[in-house]
C-alpha positions in Angstrom: 0.0 0.0 0.0 2.8 2.4 0.9 4.6 1.6 -2.3 1.5 2.5 -4.3 1.2 5.9 -2.5 4.9 6.5 -3.1 4.5 5.7 -6.9 1.5 8.0 -7.1 3.3 10.8 -5.4 6.4 10.5 -7.6 4.1 10.5 -10.6 2.4 13.7 -9.5 5.9 15.3 -8.9 7.0 14.3 -12.5 3.7 15.6 -14.0 4.1 18.9 -12.1 7.7 19.1 -13.2 6.7 18.4 -16.8 4.0 21.1 -16.5 6.4 23.6 -15.2 8.9 22.7 -17.9 6.2 23.3 -20.6 5.3 26.6 -18.9 8.9 27.7 -18.9 9.3 26.7 -22.6 6.1 28.6 -23.5 7.2 31.7 -21.7 10.6 31.6 -23.4 9.0 31.1 -26.8 6.7 34.1 -26.2 9.6 36.3 -25.1 11.3 35.4 -28.4 8.2 36.6 -30.2 8.7 40.0 -28.6 12.5 40.1 -29.3 12.2 38.8 -32.8 9.5 41.3 -34.0 9.7 42.3 -37.7 11.9 45.2 -38.5 9.8 48.4 -38.8 9.6 50.0 -42.2 12.2 52.7 -43.0 11.5 56.4 -42.7 11.2 57.0 -46.5 8.6 54.3 -46.8 6.5 55.8 -44.0 6.6 59.2 -45.7 5.5 57.7 -49.1 2.8 55.4 -47.6 0.2 58.1 -47.4 0.8 59.0 -51.0 0.8 55.4 -52.0 -2.6 54.9 -50.3 -4.1 57.7 -52.3 -6.2 56.1 -55.0 -5.7 59.0 -57.3 -2.3 57.6 -58.2 -2.3 53.9 -57.4 -4.8 51.1 -58.0 -4.9 47.4 -58.4 -2.0 46.0 -60.5 -4.3 43.4 -62.1 -6.2 46.1 -64.1 -5.4 47.0 -67.6 -4.3 50.5 -68.7 -7.9 51.3 -69.6 -9.1 50.0 -66.2 -6.5 52.1 -64.4 -7.6 55.2 -66.3 -11.3 54.5 -65.5 -10.5 53.9 -61.8 -8.6 57.2 -61.7 -11.5 59.0 -63.2 -14.0 57.4 -60.8 -11.8 58.4 -57.9 -11.4 61.9 -59.1 -15.1 62.3 -60.1 -17.4 60.4 -57.8 -20.3 61.6 -59.9 -19.3 58.8 -62.5 -20.1 56.2 -59.8 -23.4 57.4 -58.4 -24.9 58.9 -61.6 -25.2 55.4 -63.1 -28.1 54.7 -60.7 -29.6 58.2 -60.8 -33.4 58.1 -61.3 -36.1 60.6 -62.2 -37.5 60.4 -58.7 -34.2 61.5 -57.2 -34.0 64.4 -59.7 -37.5 65.6 -58.6 -36.2 65.8 -55.0 -32.9 67.5 -56.1 -34.8 70.0 -58.2 -37.0 71.1 -55.4 -34.0 71.2 -53.0 -31.9 73.2 -55.5 -34.5 75.8 -56.1 -35.1 76.2 -52.4 -31.3 76.5 -51.9 -31.1 79.1 -54.6 -33.8 81.2 -52.9 -31.6 81.4 -49.8 -28.2 81.5 -51.6 -28.9 84.6 -53.8 -29.6 87.1 -51.1 -26.9 85.6 -48.8 -24.3 85.7 -51.5 -24.9 89.4 -52.1 -24.7 90.0 -48.4 -21.5 88.0 -47.9 -19.8 89.8 -50.9 -20.6 93.0 -49.1 -19.1 91.6 -45.9 -15.9 90.7 -47.9 -15.8 94.3 -49.3 -16.5 93.1 -52.8 -19.1 94.2 -55.3 -22.4 92.2 -55.0 -21.9 90.2 -58.3 -18.8 88.5 -56.9 -20.9 86.7 -54.3 -23.2 85.5 -57.0 -20.3 84.4 -59.1 -19.1 82.3 -56.2 -22.4 80.5 -56.1 -22.1 79.4 -59.7 -18.7 77.9 -60.6 -17.5 76.3 -57.2 -20.8 74.4 -56.7 -20.6 73.0 -60.2 -17.0 71.8 -59.7 -17.9 70.3 -56.3 -20.9 68.4 -57.7 -18.5 66.6 -60.1 -15.7 66.0 -57.5 -17.2 66.0 -54.1 -18.4 63.0 -52.1 -21.0 64.7 -49.9 -24.6 64.5 -51.0 -26.0 67.3 -48.8 -23.3 70.0 -48.5 -24.2 73.3 -50.1 -21.3 75.2 -51.6 -20.9 79.0 -51.8 -19.6 82.0 -49.9 -19.9 81.9 -46.1 -19.8 84.6 -43.4 -16.7 83.5 -41.5 -14.4 83.3 -44.6 -15.8 86.6 -45.8 -14.9 88.2 -42.5 -11.5 86.6 -42.7 -10.8 88.2 -46.1 -12.2 91.6 -45.1 -9.9 91.6 -42.0 -6.7 90.2 -43.6 -6.6 91.4 -47.2 -6.9 95.2 -46.4 -3.6 94.9 -44.5 -2.1 94.2 -48.0 -4.2 96.4 -50.2 -6.6 99.2 -49.2 -10.0 98.4 -50.7 -11.1 102.0 -50.6 -7.9 103.4 -52.2 -7.5 100.8 -54.9 -10.6 98.5 -55.2 -9.4 96.8 -58.4 -6.1 95.8 -56.7 -8.0 94.6 -53.6 -10.3 92.4 -55.8 -7.3 91.0 -57.7 -5.6 90.2 -54.4 -8.7 88.4 -53.2 -8.7 86.3 -56.4 -5.0 85.4 -55.7 -5.8 84.5 -52.1 -8.5 82.2 -53.5 -6.0 80.6 -55.9 -3.5 79.9 -53.0 -6.3 78.6 -50.8 -7.2 76.1 -53.6 -3.6 75.0 -54.1 -3.2 74.4 -50.4 -6.4 72.5 -50.1 -5.6 70.3 -53.1 -2.1 69.6 -51.6 -3.7 68.6 -48.3 -5.9 66.1 -50.2 -3.3 64.7 -52.5 -0.6 64.2 -49.9 -3.1 63.2 -47.2 -2.2 66.1 -44.9 -5.6 66.4 -43.3 -4.1 66.2 -39.9 -2.9 69.8 -40.4 -6.5 70.9 -40.3 -7.0 69.0 -37.0 -4.7 71.4 -35.2 -7.7 73.7 -35.1 -9.6 71.5 -32.6 -13.3 71.2 -32.2 -13.3 73.3 -29.1 -11.2 76.1 -30.7 -13.6 76.1 -33.7 -16.6 76.5 -31.5 -15.0 79.5 -29.8 -13.8 81.0 -33.1 -17.2 80.7 -34.8 -18.9 82.3 -31.8 -16.5 85.2 -31.7 -16.6 85.6 -35.5 -20.4 85.6 -35.4 -20.5 88.5 -32.9 -17.9 90.5 -34.9 -19.9 89.9 -38.1 -23.1 91.1 -36.3 -21.4 94.2 -35.0 -20.1 95.1 -38.5 -23.7 94.9 -39.9 -24.6 97.9 -37.7 -23.2 100.1 -40.5 -25.8 98.8 -43.0 -28.6 98.4 -40.4 -28.2 101.9 -39.0 -27.3 103.5 -42.3 -24.0 104.9 -41.1 -21.7 106.7 -43.5 -18.5 106.6 -41.4 -17.3 103.3 -40.1 -14.1 101.6 -39.0 -12.1 99.1 -41.0 -11.0 97.3 -37.8 -12.8 94.0 -36.8 -12.4 93.9 -33.0 -15.6 94.6 -30.9 -14.2 97.7 -29.1 -13.2 99.4 -32.3 -16.6 98.7 -33.9 -18.6 100.0 -30.9 -16.4 103.1 -30.7 -16.9 103.6 -34.5 -20.7 103.4 -34.0 -20.6 106.1 -31.2 -18.2 108.4 -33.1 -20.3 108.0 -36.3 -23.4 109.1 -34.5 -21.5 111.9 -32.7 -20.0 113.1 -36.0 -23.3 113.2 -37.8 -24.9 115.2 -34.9 -22.0 117.5 -34.5 -21.6 118.2 -38.2 -25.3 118.7 -38.8 -25.3 115.7 -41.2 -28.8 114.2 -41.0 -29.2 110.6 -39.9 -32.0 108.7 -41.7 -33.8 106.3 -39.3 -35.6 104.7 -42.3 -32.6 102.4 -42.8 -33.0 101.0 -39.3 -36.8 100.7 -39.6 -36.6 98.7 -42.8 -33.7 96.5 -41.5 -35.1 95.8 -38.1 -38.6 95.1 -39.4 -37.3 92.4 -41.9 -34.9 91.1 -39.3 -37.8 90.3 -37.0 -39.6 88.7 -40.0 -36.5 86.5 -40.8 -36.0 85.4 -37.2 -39.7 84.6 -36.8 -39.7 82.5 -39.9 -36.6 80.8 -38.7 -38.3 80.0 -35.4 -41.4 78.7 -37.1 -39.3 76.5 -39.4 -37.5 74.9 -36.5 -40.7 74.3 -34.5 -42.6 72.8 -37.5 -40.3 70.7 -39.7 -43.0 70.7 -42.5 -42.5 74.4 -42.9 -38.7 74.1 -43.6 -39.3 76.1 -46.8 -40.4 79.2 -44.9 -36.9 80.2 -43.5 -35.4 79.2 -46.8 -37.5 81.6 -49.0 -37.8 84.3 -46.3 -34.5 86.0 -47.3 -35.4 86.2 -51.0 -38.9 87.3 -50.1 -37.4 90.0 -47.9 -35.2 91.2 -50.8 -38.2 91.3 -53.2 -40.5 93.1 -50.8 -38.0 95.6 -49.5 -36.8 96.4 -53.0 -40.4 96.9 -54.1 -41.1 99.2 -51.1 -38.0 101.4 -51.8 -38.8 101.6 -55.5 -42.5 102.5 -55.0 -41.9 105.0 -52.2 -38.7 106.5 -53.6 -37.1 105.9 -50.2 -33.6 106.2 -51.7 -34.4 109.9 -52.1 -35.0 110.0 -48.3 -31.7 108.6 -47.2 -32.1 104.9 -47.6 -28.9 103.3 -48.8 -29.3 101.0 -51.7 -27.1 98.5 -53.6 -27.4 100.3 -56.9 -25.6 98.7 -59.9 -25.1 94.9 -59.9 -23.2 93.7 -62.9 -24.9 90.8 -64.7 -23.8 88.1 -67.0 -21.8 84.9 -66.8 -18.6 84.8 -64.6 -15.9 86.7 -66.5 -12.4 85.1 -66.7 -10.0 86.5 -64.1 -6.8 84.6 -64.9 -5.1 87.8 -66.0 -6.0 89.5 -62.7 -4.1 87.0 -60.5 -1.2 88.7 -58.8 1.6 86.1 -58.8 4.5 88.6 -58.9 5.4 91.5 -56.6 6.2 92.2 -53.0 2.9 91.0 -51.5 2.9 87.4 -52.8 4.2 86.0 -49.5 1.5 87.8 -47.5 -1.2 86.7 -50.0 0.0 83.0 -49.7 -0.2 83.3 -45.9 -3.8 84.6 -46.1 -4.6 81.8 -48.6 -3.3 79.2 -46.1 -5.3 80.5 -43.2 -8.4 80.7 -45.5 -7.8 77.2 -46.7 -7.7 75.8 -43.2 -10.7 77.6 -41.9 -12.8 76.8 -45.0 -11.8 73.1 -44.9 -12.5 72.8 -41.2 -16.0 74.3 -41.6 -16.8 72.3 -44.7 -15.6 68.9 -43.4 -17.3 69.4 -40.1 -20.6 70.2 -41.9 -20.2 67.4 -44.4 -19.4 64.7 -41.8 -22.3 65.8 -39.5 -24.9 65.3 -42.2 -23.1 62.2 -43.6 -23.4 60.5 -40.2 -27.2 61.3 -40.2 -27.6 59.6 -43.6 -25.2 56.8 -42.6 -22.4 57.0 -45.1 -18.7 57.7 -44.9 -17.2 61.0 -46.1 -13.6 60.7 -47.4 -11.8 63.8 -46.0 -9.0 63.7 -48.5 -11.3 63.6 -51.4 -13.2 66.5 -49.9 -10.0 68.5 -49.6 -9.1 67.8 -53.2 -12.6 68.7 -54.4 -12.6 72.0 -52.4 -9.1 72.8 -53.7 -10.0 72.3 -57.3 -13.2 74.3 -57.1 -11.4 77.2 -55.5 -8.6 77.1 -58.1 -11.3 77.1 -60.8 -13.1 79.9 -58.9 -10.1 82.1 -58.7 -9.9 82.0 -62.5 -13.6 82.9 -62.9 -14.0 85.9 -60.6 -15.0 84.0 -57.5 -13.6 84.3 -54.0 -13.0 81.5 -51.4 -16.0 79.1 -51.3 -16.8 76.4 -48.8 -19.7 74.4 -47.3 -22.3 76.5 -45.5 -24.0 75.1 -42.4 -27.2 77.1 -42.8 -27.6 76.4 -46.5 -26.6 72.7 -46.0 -29.3 72.4 -43.4 -31.9 73.8 -45.8 -30.7 71.5 -48.5 -31.0 68.5 -46.2 -34.5 69.6 -45.0 -35.6 70.1 -48.6 -34.9 66.4 -49.3 -31.9 66.5 -51.5 -30.7 63.2 -52.7 -27.4 64.0 -54.4 -25.1 66.8 -55.3 -27.3 67.6 -58.3 -29.1 70.1 -56.0 -25.9 72.1 -56.1 -26.0 72.0 -59.9 -29.7 73.2 -59.9 -28.8 76.0 -57.5 -25.8 77.1 -59.6 -27.9 77.2 -62.8 -30.6 79.2 -61.0 -28.1 81.8 -59.7 -26.7 82.0 -63.3 -30.1 82.7 -64.7 -30.5 85.4 -62.0 -27.2 86.9 -63.1 -28.3 86.9 -66.7 -31.9 88.2 -66.3 -32.6 89.8 -62.9 -29.6 91.8 -61.7 -31.1 95.1 -62.8 -34.0 94.5 -60.4 -31.6 94.6 -57.5 -30.7 98.2 -58.1 -33.1 99.4 -55.4 -32.4 96.7 -52.8 -31.6 98.5 -49.5 -28.3 97.8 -47.8 -30.2 97.4 -44.5 -31.9 94.2 -45.8 -28.5 92.6 -46.6 -27.4 93.4 -43.1 -30.6 91.8 -41.8 -30.1 88.6 -43.8 -26.6 88.2 -42.5 -27.7 88.9 -38.9 -30.5 86.3 -39.2 -27.9 83.6 -40.2 -25.6 84.3 -37.2 -27.4 82.5 -34.4 -26.5 79.2 -36.0 -22.8 80.0 -35.5 -23.1 80.5 -31.8 -23.4 77.1 -30.0 -23.8 77.8 -26.3 -24.9 74.3 -25.5 -21.7 72.9 -27.1 -19.6 75.3 -25.1 -21.2 74.1 -21.9 -20.6 70.5 -22.9 -16.9 71.3 -23.5 -16.6 73.0 -20.1 -18.2 69.9 -18.5 -16.0 67.4 -20.2 -12.6 69.0 -20.5 -11.5 72.3 -18.9 -8.4 72.6 -21.0 -10.4 72.3 -24.2 -12.7 75.0 -22.8 -9.7 77.2 -22.3 -8.9 76.8 -26.1 -12.5 77.6 -26.8 -12.7 80.7 -24.7 -9.2 81.8 -25.9 -10.3 81.7 -29.5 -13.6 83.5 -28.7 -12.0 86.4 -26.8 -9.1 86.6 -29.2 -11.4 87.1 -32.2 -13.8 89.4 -30.2 -11.3 91.8 -28.7 -8.2 91.6 -30.9 -8.4 90.1 -34.4 -9.2 87.0 -36.4 -5.5 86.1 -36.6 -4.9 86.5 -32.9 -8.0 84.4 -32.1 -6.7 81.6 -34.3 -3.2 81.9 -32.9 -4.4 81.8 -29.3 -6.6 78.7 -30.1 -3.7 76.8 -31.8 -1.2 77.9 -29.1 -3.5 76.6 -26.3 -4.0 73.3 -28.2 -0.3 72.9 -28.6 0.3 73.8 -25.0 -2.1 71.0 -24.0 -0.2 68.5 -26.1 3.1 69.6 -24.6 1.9 69.5 -21.0 0.5 65.9 -21.6 3.9 64.9 -23.1 6.0 66.5 -20.4 3.9 65.1 -17.6 3.0 61.5 -18.7 1.1 59.1 -16.6 3.3 56.7 -14.6 0.9 54.2 -13.0 1.5 51.5 -10.4 -0.3 48.3 -11.4 -1.8 45.5 -9.3 -3.4 42.2 -10.2 -7.2 42.3 -10.3 -8.5 39.4 -8.1 -9.5 36.2 -9.9 -8.0 37.5 -13.2 -4.7 37.8 -15.0 -5.3 41.5 -15.6 -3.0 44.2 -14.1 -4.6 47.6 -13.7 -3.9 51.0 -12.0 -4.2 50.5 -8.2 -5.6 54.0 -7.8 -8.4 53.4 -10.3 -9.0 49.9 -9.0 -8.4 49.8 -5.2 -9.1 46.1 -5.1 -6.0 45.4 -7.2 -3.5 43.3 -5.4 0.2 44.2 -5.4 3.0 41.7 -5.2 5.4 42.4 -2.3 8.9 43.3 -3.5 7.8 43.8 -7.1 6.8 47.1 -8.5 4.8 47.0 -11.8 4.8 50.3 -13.6 3.0 51.3 -16.8 4.1 54.3 -18.8 0.9 55.9 -20.1 2.4 58.0 -22.9 2.7 57.5 -26.6 6.4 58.4 -26.6 9.3 58.3 -24.2 11.3 61.2 -25.5 13.4 64.2 -24.6 10.4 66.0 -23.1 9.4 63.4 -20.6 12.2 60.8 -20.2 13.9 62.4 -17.2 10.6 62.8 -15.4 9.7 59.1 -15.8 13.2 58.0 -14.7 13.3 60.2 -11.6 9.8 59.2 -10.6 10.6 55.5 -10.8 13.9 56.0 -8.8 12.0 57.9 -6.1 9.7 54.9 -5.6 12.7 52.6 -5.4 14.8 54.7 -3.0 11.7 55.8 -1.1 12.8 59.5 -1.2 10.1 62.0 -0.8 7.4 59.6 -1.9 4.6 58.0 0.1 4.0 55.2 -2.4 2.3 52.2 -0.6 4.4 49.7 -2.5 7.6 50.7 -0.8 6.0 50.6 2.5 5.4 46.8 2.2 9.1 46.0 1.9 12.1 46.8 -0.2 11.5 46.8 -3.9 13.6 44.1 -5.6 12.3 44.1 -9.1 10.8 46.8 -11.4 8.5 45.7 -14.3 7.9 48.3 -17.0 4.7 47.7 -18.9 5.5 49.3 -22.3 2.2 48.3 -24.0 1.1 51.9 -24.5 4.6 53.2 -25.6 4.6 53.6 -29.4 8.1 55.2 -29.8 11.3 56.1 -28.0 14.0 58.5 -29.0 17.7 58.7 -28.0 16.9 60.7 -24.9 14.5 58.0 -23.9 17.0 55.3 -24.4 19.7 57.1 -22.4 17.1 57.6 -19.6 16.4 53.8 -19.6 20.1 53.0 -19.5 20.7 55.4 -16.6 17.6 53.9 -14.8 19.0 50.4 -15.4 22.4 51.3 -13.9 20.9 53.0 -10.9 18.6 50.0 -10.3 21.4 47.5 -10.5 23.4 49.6 -8.0 20.5 49.3 -5.6 20.2 45.6 -6.2 16.9 45.9 -8.2 16.2 44.0 -11.4 14.6 45.7 -14.4 12.2 43.8 -16.7 10.2 45.0 -19.7 6.8 43.9 -20.9 5.5 44.0 -24.5 7.5 46.8 -26.0 6.1 47.7 -29.4 8.1 46.7 -32.5 9.5 50.2 -33.1 10.6 50.4 -29.5 12.2 47.0 -29.2 13.9 47.6 -32.6 15.5 50.8 -31.3 16.5 49.2 -28.0 18.1 46.3 -29.8 20.1 48.7 -32.0 21.2 50.6 -28.9 22.3 47.3 -27.3 20.1 48.0 -24.3 18.4 44.6 -24.5 21.8 42.9 -24.4 22.8 45.0 -21.3 19.6 44.2 -19.5 19.4 40.6 -20.7 17.1 38.9 -23.2 15.5 36.8 -20.4 14.0 40.0 -18.9 11.8 40.8 -21.8 8.2 39.4 -21.5 5.0 39.3 -23.4 2.6 39.8 -20.5 2.9 41.4 -17.0 1.7 38.1 -15.4 4.7 36.2 -17.0 7.1 38.9 -15.8 5.8 38.7 -12.2 5.9 34.9 -12.2 9.5 35.0 -13.5 10.6 37.5 -10.8 9.0 35.3 -8.1 10.5 32.1 -9.4 14.0 33.6 -9.3 13.3 34.7 -5.7 13.7 38.4 -6.2 10.6 39.0 -4.1 10.4 38.4 -0.4 8.6 35.2 0.6 
């Protein structure tokens, strides 16, 4: 009987030993997986990969030359894909949406041209050529293309620093066309080389603040037309505008120049009508057409009132001559030589980023409602090509308008054909009806712009940003006050600077977390977030929660780990349980390491060895392990101290008796 028990015991011991041997073999094999990761692609390949992924230049090798050409055309002109299945029922919806869109676009385009300090016809020109080009090349079905308030404000605040619109209006107009050309070139380059991340530097929070500040500035500038003032500032900050309003009134009273309140009566009356129709349209979705046709109806009625009552003889400011006809060619007007080319290119870059940010935000929001994907790079190329074409056909910078896109969506548009219908309608207006706009009061244009501004101020979104992320709200409020009290450029600069500062702060102060094992699992998590996590005595498991260990944060990480080990000035609970004999670095979140980071790891390893503490690494990513092997750091530390999982690293430390029993 005893011999049987002895045999059974010896069998269990052999099985246990065999099991441990298999575990050790498996652990060694998994460590080799980490150490023998594939070599990362070289830098030149990383730089060329975005271009290679662009379908405009590369397609399947199995296709013939004709197939390559057709694929290229389909990628460049998405209309070739969806127009195959285009039906008459869709055209009916697009026709109605396009006509509704044109009724809103015509008066808004005239108003935005006035905001950009251009003649009215240039706003109408911008609602013809760019929408046609976008319909051929764009991938959004709902977005409405044309001039917008924010870009118009941007041009009116930046271009006068290069050319005075009052002193030389022709040179000012030509500079605006050149800015549009540069904006189109930059937008096309962003799309071709997949540089859309540059647009993302203007974060969502910064855009919310920028739009709100710009809306208030635009509204204040409309006081000139609404009040019928003759003297007004060219500056865009709120204080200068309010001072200008006061001085203008004071000048007219002091000089005996009569002020005509009829401008204010007409403007405020139709502003109330426009806001009321907007409110009714929002409350009753079936009446979506009311706020869409209200601006055109206001223009018709106010023009008729001024014409019949001869109100222009009584001080009402009117538009007067609006040049009709098809867009004239403006290639010869582009200013590509001279001392101002650099400044013009800079304004073009700023305009390109702002226009793209607004258009892609609008396009993606409505694409998500319809449940389809919007290709950002194709959108950038389409926007760029339409602005390049626009600069050669007397247009200024065009982009997607949120208010007109909302009307287009509500009107039931199915495809980009609604943009084509709108463009043709505006073209007919240019050919046939521009003479009828002679008596249109300037106050009504101010009212139309003012009625569109509430959509740019999103208070609920600002509250949400404050609730979720205080640093994001700082960027939002910085952009808002920068635009409001200084200038458009300062507002943008403040927003981008705060966003960069946020990134730098997060890089300089990375998260260094102590991990513990969650009971009844193999998972190791932050002991602060999960108080039930169990720490192993003598072993300190640390996770570096940063995408990169670099010159900005390497020393901070090293010193913090050394403080935990030496127990100097730190109240970490791990060191209170006993002397730390092993440090396990979980590098799962670490995507990259530079030479400063490697030097910091080498110094950390030397200091730990001098204190009798072993260093182990867990799951370094392939770029990290590749660099550490090139620097011979893995050889110095020992291949046996590189593991795939934290659990394996802890078990290895325990089995070698580093930890206290």
